[in-house]
N, C-alpha and C positions, 0 to 999 in steps of 0.2 A: 493392805497389798503386797506382798514379799514380792522384791525383784528379783527374777532366777533366772538364770541363762537356759534357751529351751531352742528346738531344732522345728522349724516348718516349714510343708511343701505347698508351694502357692503355684498356681497354672495362671499364666495370665497372656494374652495376645497384643501384639504390638507391629506397627509397621514401620520397618527399617529402612531408611532410604541410602538405599546403597547408590554408587555410582552408576549401575546399569540401571535402576529404576529411575534415578535423577534423569537419565539420558533419555529414555523412552516418554517421560513427562515433558521433558525440552523438547523433543521431537514432535509432540501431539500440539504443543502452539506457535510453533513456528510457520511461517508463512512459506509460499512456495519457494520466492525467491531466499528467502533465507533459509530452507531447505536444501536447498541446490549448491549454496555457499558451504553448508554446514558436509554434507556429503562429499563435495571435493575435497574438503580437508581430508577427510578421512579415508577416501583414494590416495592421496599423496603420503597417507602416513601408515595408513596399514597393508601389506604387501600382498595380503592374501583377498582384498577388494579388488574387483574389475569392473568397468561398464561392460554391458551387454554388445555394446557395438564393437567392441575389442576384439570380439571372436568372428574370426574370419576361417571360409573352407578352405581347405587342405588343395592346391592344387593338383591335377593330373599325374605329372612326375613326382610330386612326393606321393600319392598314394601307389603309384606303381612300383615308388623305391622300396615303399615299406610293404608290399602284398605279399614278400616273401620272408618276412618275421614275425607272419601273424601269429605263429603259437609261441614265440619268444613274448610277444606283447600280451599274447591271453595269459601267459604265468606269472608274468608281471605285475598285470591289473589285480591276478587273484591273489596273488603278495599283500600288495598293496591294499587290498578290498579288507583281508584279516588284518592287516596291521591297524586300519582305520576303525575295525571293529573294535579291537580291544585297547586303543590308543587315546580314540576321539569320541566325545560326549556326543550323540547326535539327537536323544530324545530329549522331552521336556525332564523329566527326574534326574538325569545327571547333567543337564544343562546349568539347573537350577542349582545343584548342590555346587558345582564349578564355578559358577559366578557369582554365590552368595547373595541370589537373589529370586523370590518364587516368582513363578510366571504367571501366577493366579492373580497377582497384585498387580501386576502390568496390563496383564491378557484375562481376565476376567470371564468372559466370554468365547475363550481359545479353547481346542482341546487337547493341545500339546501338538497338532501336526505339524508337518515340516513348514518352513516359510515358502509361500507360494506367487510371491512375486518375481521370480524370476521369469523373465520373458524369453520368447522363443527369438533365437537369433535368426536373422534374413539368412537363406538358404543361396549356395551361387546359381542355381537354377532359376532364381525369382528375380534376378538384378537384369534388368533392359537398361542399354546405353539410349542416353538421348537422341533423339531424332537429328538434330543437326551434327552429331559426330564431338561434339563437344565435350569429354569427361570434366566433370569442376572435384578438384582436389582437395583436401583439407586447408591446401595453404594459400587456396584461392578464395581474396577477402571482397566482396564486392563493393565492402564499404570504402575500400581504398581509392576506387575512383570518384567518389565524392567531394567535390569541394568544401573544404570546411568553411564553416562561417567566421564572419569578421569580427572579435570582440570588440567593445564597445573602447577598451582601452589601448588595442594596437589603432582603432580609428582616428582615437583622438591625439596617439602619438606621433602620426602621420600629418598633421596639422601643427604640430606643436610648434615647429620653426618658425610658422607664417604668424603666431600670436607672440611668442616671446622667444626674443632674441639673444640676452644675455646668459650665457651657460650656466654662472650659478642660479637665476631665473629658472633655467630650463631643467635643472635638478628640483626645486622646489616643486614646480610645475608638477613632474613625474610623480611625485610624493604625492600631491594632491589627486592626480590621476588616479594612481592606486587607494585613494581613499572613498573615492565614489562608491555610491553603491548600485544596485542592478537596476535600477530606474531612472540612474543619471545625476542624484542628486550629493551634495556633498555635506554630508554630516559632520560636523567636525567643529569643536569650541575653538575660537578663534586664539585667543588669549595663551591656549595651554597649547597649539598647535605654533603660535609665533614664536615662544618660549622654547620649544623644543627642537623648533628650525634656527633660533640663534637669529630672527628678524624681525623687527616692529613689526606690530599689528597693520600699521598703515601700509606698510609694503606689500604683507601676505593679501590684504584688501586689495589691494592693486593688480595683484598678481591674478587674482580671482576675476576681476572685473575683465582682464584682460582674454580669459580662459574663455569667458562666457559670450565671445565672441564665436569661440569654434560650434561648427557644427556637430551633432544636430541642436538645433534652437533649442535654447531654455536648460542648456545642459550645465553643470556646477551650481544651479541653483541650491540655495538652503532651504527653502519653504514653497510650496504651492504657489503663492501670491508672489513670489519672486520668479519663478521659473514661467509661470504668465505673463508677467511685465516683460521678462525678455523677449518673449515671441511676439508682443503687440508694439515693443520699441523696434523690433526689425521692419513691424509691417507699419509703423509707421502710425499706428491708431491707439498710443497710449497718451491722450488727452486727460484732463484733469478729471473730467466724466468717469472714464473707463479706469484710472488711478481708482477712485473712490469705489469703484465697484470690485475692483482687485483685491483691494484692501480689506474689503469688506465681504471676503468669499463665503462667510460663513454663511450670512443672512443668504447668500443666495441658494446654499447648501438646503437650507430652511425654508425657500421661495418666499422668504418676506419683503414684498415685492413693494408693499408701503414705505416699507423703513429703504428701501433703496431707489427709490424712485424719491425720496426727501434726500439722501443724503447726495446721488448723483444730480440731482437738479433736472430731472428728465423729465420728460412725459411716457407714458406707456407705449409708443410704438419705438421711440429711442431707445426704450430699456430694454423692449423684446429684442433688437436688433445689437446690440451691445452684447446681451444672455447668447445670441445667436453667434457670435465670434469667440467670446468667450467657450462655448462647446465645441466650436472646429478647433481651436488648439488641442495640443499635445501634452499631457497632463505628466507623461510618462516618459521623456525623452530619449533614455537610455534600453527601454523594456526591448525597443527590436533587435537589440544587437548580442549575437553569441546565445540563442535563447537555447535552450537544450530540448530536442525532442522530446515531448511527452511520452511516457513507455505506459503503452494500454494493459488495462488489468486483463491478468490470466485468469478464468475462473478455476475452483478446482472442483468442481461439480456442474453439471450441465442438465436441466430439465427439458424437456420436450414432449408433445403431447402423445399420448400411446394411441393404439388401434382402438383400445376400448373406451374409450372416452376420457381415461384417466391421465395421469402423468408417470413418465418415465425419468428417473432419475439414475445419473451414472456419470463415474468419477471422468476427470478429463485427462487423457494419456500422457499430457504433454508436462503436467503437472509430477508425474510420476516419478523418482529418479530411478534408472533401471540400472541396478546392481547385482551382482554375481560373486558367490563365494566361491573361490577356486579351491577345492578340498583336495584335488589331484597335485596341485601344485605344494599345499599343505603336507602332504603325504611324502611327495620326494623331497624337500628339503629337511623334512623334520629326522627322516632315517637317516641322515648323513650327519646329525649334529652331535657332538663330541662330548658335551659336558651338560648336566642340568640346568646349568643356568639357560642355554641358551634355547633348550625344551619347552622351559617354562614361559618364556620371551615368545614363541611361535604357539604354546597352546594357547596364552592370553591374547596373542590376537587373532585366532582362527575363531573364539571362543566371542569376541569383540565383534568380530563381522558376521556371525550366526543371528549375534542379539539385535544389530542394528539391520538385518534384513527382515528378521521376525519382528521388530518395529517399527519399519518401514510398513509393512504389508498388515500390521494392526491399525497403525494410522491411517490408511486407506480406507479401512474398511467402518472405523469408527467417524469421518470425515461422511463416508457413503451413507450410514445409519443415521445420523443425526441430520443430516441434508432432506434424507427421505422421510423423518417424521417432520421437520419444518416444512415440508412441499404438504404432506398431508394435512397438517393444520392450517397451512394457508391456503388453501385451495381457492376460497373466495377470490381471494387477490390476483393470482394467478389467470382466472377465468374472466373477472370482470373490472380488476382495478386496486389502486391504492384504495378508494374509501370502501373495501370489504375488507379491508387489512384486520385480521382479528388480534387484539390484544392478548399475548402471550410474553411467559416469563420462562427461566433457564428451569425451573422447579418441573413444571409442565412436560418440557420434555425430556427430562432424566429420568421423570416417573416411567412414562412412555416407554423407553427403550432400556430402561434398567442399569442404568448408571447414574453415577454420582453428578453433583449440580457443576462443579468443578470439572470434571472432566469435559461436560459441554461446552462451560465458559470457555476452557482453553481450544476447543475444536471450532468456535465460532469466533474468536478472534482472529484478525486479517486471513478470513478464507470469504471467498468470492463463488457466488453461484449463477448462471447464467440460466437466465429465464426467458420466453416469449416476449415480457413486457422490459428487459434490460438484463444489465448484471450487477448486481446486489449485494452487498458485505451481508455474510450470513447474520449480526447482530442488528440487521435492518429490522428485520423480522420480530425482534423482540420490543415492545413497547407497555407502558403502561395503559389501564384502562380506564376509561370516563363513562359513567354509568348513565344508562340511559333511563328518560321517564318514562314513567307510568309503568316501570319491571321490566322495561326491553332490556335486550342480550346489549353488554357494554360494548362501547366501542374503543377501538384503540387509538392511543394520542398521534400517531401519524394519519387516521383516518379523519379525528376533529381538524389536522393544522391543513388539511385538504379541503374539507368543507371552509374553513375560514380563508385561505386563499380563494378559493371560488366566489365566495361573497362579496370578498373587495374587489377579485378583479371583473367582475359585474356590476359594479354599484354605479347607480348614475351618478354623471359629475357635479349634478346640481342636488343630490342628496347621499352625501359621503355617510357611510356607517361608521359610526363612533362602536366604541367596544361594547357600551351598555345596549346598543341596538343589536351589535355579533351576538350578545348573549341571549337576548329575545329571540331573535329568529332561529340559532341554534336550538333552544328548548324547543319552539315549534317543529324544528325537525328530528326532535326527540334526544337531544342533547341534554344531558343535566352537567352545567358547567359553569364556574365562576368567573367575574368580570377579569380577576386576576390572572385566572389561565389563559385567559384569551390576550391578555396584554403579555405576559410572557411565551404565549406560541407566536404571535404576532412581531415580537421583538426577534427572536428566535428565528425567522423565516427573514429578518431585513426590512419589515413593511413597517413605514411609519405612521406616523398619528393620524389620525384622521384630521386634525388641524394642516397639519405638513401636505397631507393627499389633497385636500381644496386646495391652498394655493397654489399646490404643482398641476394641479388640472388646470385651475383659474387662469395660470401663466400661459398655460399650453393653449387654451381656447382661443 
């Protein structure tokens, strides 16, 4: 075969990851909190983006002053409109060519219409003053009147002079205070810390023992056993029997009562009293200081019963960023530019703003579409509970709504939905299938875990259910499951084995 040069024409398709396409994909997988942060950054950097709340109605005086110039304003508006039509790309085809990205790659179900995310600004006649006559301003912060929590570090520093008097030792003590974890434990390497501070290890040990006398009791312990021992010494209850119990605390976690009775040399009644005293102690003495308030989960979608017996799915408006594109400001500032470089910059900003608003609008539509399909698939769960949760995967939802699995995966990550049974992450509704006996409908893994927990919670203390027994009971209930799967689900729910549960229930009896 002769090697000769020749020309060929080939046609192929490929998806180019332009910056605009990557932005749309990024927005799709962001949580509501991350989305707010992202939009805030865009508002700071893009002069043509603004919040919907920033639009204020004109006052009466301004309206009166401008009534005489209506004809001039009208002509100026016509000029701006004509300039916008010639200079600004507003339709999908022009926008795609200028942004170097096909809108169909990101918005396959969009017909190229204008962004519809712009909310209606609140009119002046819709505002009503508070009943008490007090008007809240943007600078009014109610949290400023709430006392701040005292941190563990500040609480210990206040007591430091009572336990350590030497200025040098106080500096070392402050270094140790900074080394405490949130629970009040001192997780350090003694030799390494002593070398770093330039002191003997015995000297460091004496300082730590002095600090262990501070409140809360048990702070500066290096292990759970030492934390409990400190508290028992203050109560004058650290006798030899209690010392053996504390040093073998792992046996108590396994409820190995026989071994504890032998080591502590006590009978059943004394051991029960000792265990009761141990449970009354605080294993995390520093956990109650400076705790941050838990931020509640804000759902992205809300499900409520419909009047026709079905379910109504709607987006949560609190999670939707309210941004507008100020086209008028763009036309005004661009008409005064004196060089092509500034004009290119302003054009890029306005196109980026349009693309962001369109991406936010499409993100909201996609979340609503995926959430609605999940609700349709999991109607039994919403009506009857977790035992009716169906096995579901990404492909089922993707095929039903005509999207790719990767898009559904991005939508369901870090997104939450509020249902009559609580707030759940969208990924909660996706679980593996467990085969049913005698050809019945498959069950979801979450439903099987619920059945296992229900059986264990209602087991007879005199007849603890082993994993083999659970397998038999589940097969009688129509669930074909292996013993190792039962053990895996039980351990995932942090349920101890049958031997440990038997010891625990005997100790409580």
